[in-house]
C-alpha positions in Angstrom: 0.0 0.0 0.0 1.2 3.5 -0.8 -0.9 6.6 -0.1 -0.6 10.2 1.0 -2.2 11.8 4.1 -4.0 15.1 4.1 -4.1 16.5 7.7 -6.8 19.0 8.6 -5.2 22.1 10.1 -8.3 22.7 12.1 -8.6 19.7 14.4 -8.5 18.6 18.0 -8.8 20.5 21.3 -11.2 23.5 21.3 -11.0 26.3 23.9 -13.8 24.8 26.0 -12.0 21.5 26.3 -8.6 23.0 27.0 -10.2 25.0 29.8 -12.1 22.0 31.3 -8.9 19.9 31.4 -6.9 22.8 32.7 -9.5 23.3 35.4 -9.1 19.8 36.7 -5.3 20.0 36.6 -5.3 23.3 38.4 -7.7 21.9 41.0 -5.4 19.0 41.6 -2.5 21.4 42.3 -4.6 23.7 44.5 -6.6 21.2 46.5 -4.8 17.9 46.2 -6.0 14.7 44.5 -7.6 13.3 47.6 -10.2 16.1 47.6 -11.0 16.5 43.9 -14.0 14.8 42.3 -15.4 15.2 38.8 -19.1 14.6 38.1 -19.3 12.7 34.8 -16.5 12.7 32.2 -15.0 16.1 32.1 -14.9 15.8 28.3 -15.9 12.9 26.1 -12.6 11.3 25.4 -11.4 8.1 27.0 -7.7 9.0 26.8 -8.2 12.4 28.5 -10.3 10.8 31.2 -7.8 8.0 31.8 -4.9 10.5 31.9 -6.7 12.6 34.6 -7.7 9.5 36.6 -4.0 8.4 36.5 -3.2 11.8 38.2 -5.5 11.0 41.0 -8.9 12.5 40.0 -12.0 10.7 41.3 -14.7 10.3 38.7 -18.3 9.9 39.9 -21.7 9.6 38.2 -23.7 10.8 41.2 -22.9 13.4 43.9 -24.0 10.8 46.5 -20.8 8.8 45.7 -18.6 11.5 47.2 -17.6 10.7 50.8 -17.5 13.4 53.4 -18.7 16.0 50.8 -18.1 19.1 53.0 -14.4 18.5 52.7 -14.4 17.8 49.0 -14.3 19.7 45.7 -16.6 18.8 42.8 -16.0 19.8 39.2 -18.8 20.0 36.8 -17.9 18.8 33.3 -17.6 20.9 30.2 -21.1 19.8 29.2 -22.8 21.5 32.1 -25.3 20.4 34.7 -28.9 21.4 35.6 -30.0 23.7 38.4 -31.1 20.7 40.6 -27.6 19.3 40.5 -26.1 22.6 41.5 -28.6 22.9 44.4 -27.8 19.3 45.5 -24.0 20.1 45.5 -24.6 23.2 47.6 -26.8 21.3 50.1 -24.0 18.7 50.5 -21.5 21.4 51.3 -19.3 20.6 48.4 -16.9 23.2 47.0 -18.1 23.7 43.5 -15.9 24.5 40.5 -17.9 24.8 37.2 -16.0 23.8 34.1 -19.0 24.2 31.9 -17.9 25.5 28.5 -18.7 29.3 28.4 -20.5 28.8 25.1 -22.7 26.2 26.6 -23.2 28.5 29.6 -24.5 31.2 27.3 -27.3 28.9 26.2 -28.1 28.1 29.8 -28.6 31.8 30.5 -31.1 32.0 27.5 -33.1 29.1 28.8 -33.2 30.6 32.3 -34.5 33.9 30.9 -37.2 32.0 28.9 -38.3 30.0 31.9 -38.6 33.3 33.9 -40.8 34.6 31.1 -42.9 31.4 31.2 -42.1 30.7 27.5 -42.0 27.3 25.9 -38.5 26.2 25.1 -37.4 23.9 22.3 -33.9 22.3 22.5 -32.6 20.9 19.3 -30.2 18.1 20.2 -29.6 14.5 21.1 -32.0 13.5 24.0 -29.9 12.1 26.8 -26.6 13.7 25.8 -24.9 15.4 28.8 -25.0 18.8 27.3 -28.7 18.6 26.5 -29.5 17.3 30.0 -27.7 20.2 31.5 -29.5 22.7 29.2 -32.9 21.2 29.9 -32.0 21.3 33.6 -31.9 25.1 33.5 -35.7 25.3 33.0 -37.6 25.9 36.2 -41.2 25.6 35.4 -43.8 23.1 34.1 -41.8 20.3 32.3 -44.3 20.1 29.5 -43.1 23.5 28.4 -39.6 22.3 27.5 -39.2 20.1 24.4 -36.2 18.2 23.0 -36.3 17.5 19.3 -33.7 16.7 16.6 -35.2 16.3 13.2 -37.7 18.0 10.9 -40.0 15.0 11.6 -39.9 15.9 15.3 -41.1 19.4 14.4 -44.1 18.0 12.6 -45.2 16.4 15.9 -44.5 19.4 18.0 -47.2 21.6 19.6 -46.3 25.1 20.8 -48.1 28.3 21.6 -47.9 30.5 18.4 -48.1 34.0 19.9 -45.3 36.5 20.1 -42.8 36.0 22.9 -44.3 32.6 23.8 -41.7 30.2 22.6 -37.9 30.1 21.9 -35.4 27.6 20.7 -31.7 26.8 21.3 -29.5 24.1 19.9 -26.8 21.7 21.2 -23.4 23.2 20.4 -22.0 20.0 18.7 -24.6 19.2 16.1 -24.2 18.7 12.4 -24.5 22.2 10.9 -26.3 21.0 7.7 -28.8 18.7 9.5 -29.5 21.3 12.2 -30.3 23.9 9.5 -33.1 21.6 8.2 -34.6 21.3 11.6 -34.4 25.1 12.3 -36.0 25.8 8.9 -38.9 23.5 9.7 -39.3 25.0 13.1 -39.4 28.5 11.8 -41.8 27.6 9.1 -44.3 25.9 11.5 -43.8 28.6 14.2 -42.9 31.9 12.5 -42.9 33.8 15.8 -40.5 31.5 17.6 -37.5 33.3 19.0 -33.9 32.0 18.8 -30.5 32.4 17.2 -30.4 33.4 13.5 -29.3 29.9 12.5 -28.2 27.8 15.5 -26.0 27.7 18.6 -23.4 25.4 17.0 -20.1 26.6 18.5 -17.3 28.1 16.3 -15.1 25.1 17.0 -17.7 22.6 15.7 -18.3 24.8 12.6 -14.6 25.1 11.8 -13.9 21.4 12.3 -16.9 20.4 10.1 -15.8 22.8 7.4 -12.3 21.2 7.5 -13.7 17.7 7.2 -15.9 18.8 4.2 -12.6 19.9 2.5 -10.9 16.6 3.3 -13.9 14.6 1.9 -13.5 16.4 -1.4 -9.9 15.3 -1.8 -9.8 11.8 -0.1 -11.3 8.4 -0.6 -11.0 7.8 3.2 -11.4 10.1 6.1 -10.3 9.0 9.6 -11.6 10.9 12.6 -9.9 10.5 16.0 -12.5 10.5 18.8 -14.4 8.5 21.3 -17.8 6.9 20.4 -19.6 9.0 23.0 -18.3 12.2 21.7 -21.0 14.0 19.8 -18.8 16.4 17.9 -16.4 13.6 16.9 -19.3 11.5 15.6 -20.7 14.4 13.6 -17.3 14.9 11.9 -17.3 11.3 10.7 -21.0 11.7 9.6 -20.1 14.9 7.7 -17.4 13.1 5.7 -19.8 10.2 4.9 -22.5 12.7 3.8 -20.0 13.9 1.1 -19.7 10.3 -0.2 -16.4 9.5 1.4 -15.7 6.4 3.5 -15.1 7.5 7.1 -14.2 5.8 10.3 -14.4 7.2 13.9 -11.5 5.6 15.8 -10.4 6.0 19.4 -6.7 5.8 18.5 -4.1 4.1 16.3 -4.9 0.6 17.6 -8.2 0.7 15.7 -6.5 1.0 12.3 -6.7 -2.1 10.1 -5.2 -2.9 6.7 -8.8 -3.4 5.3 -9.5 0.3 5.9 -6.7 1.3 3.6 -7.2 -1.1 0.7 -7.2 0.6 -2.7 -6.8 4.1 -1.1 -4.5 6.7 -2.5 -5.4 9.6 -0.2 -6.3 9.5 3.4 -7.7 12.4 5.3 -7.1 12.8 9.1 -8.8 15.0 11.6 -9.9 14.8 15.3 -12.8 15.8 17.5 -12.6 18.8 19.8 -11.9 16.6 22.8 -9.0 14.6 21.3 -5.4 15.3 22.5 -2.8 15.9 19.7 -0.7 13.0 20.7 -3.5 10.7 19.6 -3.4 12.3 16.1 0.4 11.9 16.0 0.2 8.3 16.9 -2.3 7.7 14.1 0.0 9.5 11.6 2.9 7.3 12.7 0.8 4.1 12.3 -0.3 5.2 8.9 3.3 5.9 7.8 4.2 2.3 9.0 1.4 1.1 6.7 2.6 2.9 3.6 1.9 6.6 3.9 4.4 8.5 1.8 3.7 12.1 2.8 1.7 14.2 5.2 0.3 17.4 3.8 -1.6 20.0 5.9 -4.9 21.3 4.4 -7.3 24.0 5.2 -7.3 27.1 7.3 -5.0 27.4 10.3 -7.3 27.4 13.4 -7.4 30.6 15.5 -6.4 29.9 19.1 -8.6 31.5 21.8 -8.8 31.0 25.5 -11.5 31.3 28.1 -11.1 32.7 31.7 -10.9 30.4 34.6 -14.1 29.7 36.6 -14.6 31.0 40.1 -12.6 29.1 42.8 -9.4 28.8 40.8 -8.3 32.4 40.6 
């Protein structure tokens, strides 16, 4: 086998993920590993989680799992949590550090304002995903006034008040831009007075990475996306490549590569989800070179690096 590699310049860690991982590392330094607990995976990548656990972080799925909570620190993941979880942590006496991505937090504020105005709220996203659960959990009011949908077909079955200032929508930040646009269009057609963003709440990092994968798909017979299966943004990248008619695989790391994937391939595109460390990408490139890759060429725009401020408690 002989093939070349096209490597997306825009790939891997986004600012929200970098901040969340940095929050955990900084908390370890400030409070000590014996005190630091993270509620749910801080980001959806098994390598990142394993690295942090190896440094002493305690990972829990429920606050009730934290022993002697008044002496412990709990970190909320980048996906965010609902108001009930925050209240429960406060009642337990936990020291709270909120690593919710600021772009997700912005959506939370919109849902809180809508709830205060007694508006119906539509969340476009994957029901059960941690980010969606956290966003839905911002709504204090009758639960039949908040709705989670994903597709235009879901819109057809949706009932909302149709008056002005009676309903608003928001979207999960890691959705497929193209697919979400169809749902938003259907929503605005059925409910012309619904309030919400001009297009969607998809974050800049998701948009840029999907645009980079579209470019890869135009030049490659195969696109490999590094990312964990439970990572929404990583899954969407692989789906975007497939939608452009290119074979695509979502792989955790280089160990998932097989010779069958590379049969009859002359150009392989490589990118990574927003929660994937760069060393995973480099391992994949090394493995591809061992299987016959003759060159690695960068492609696409250079990603703009931004940072978010630290949350309260780590100043």
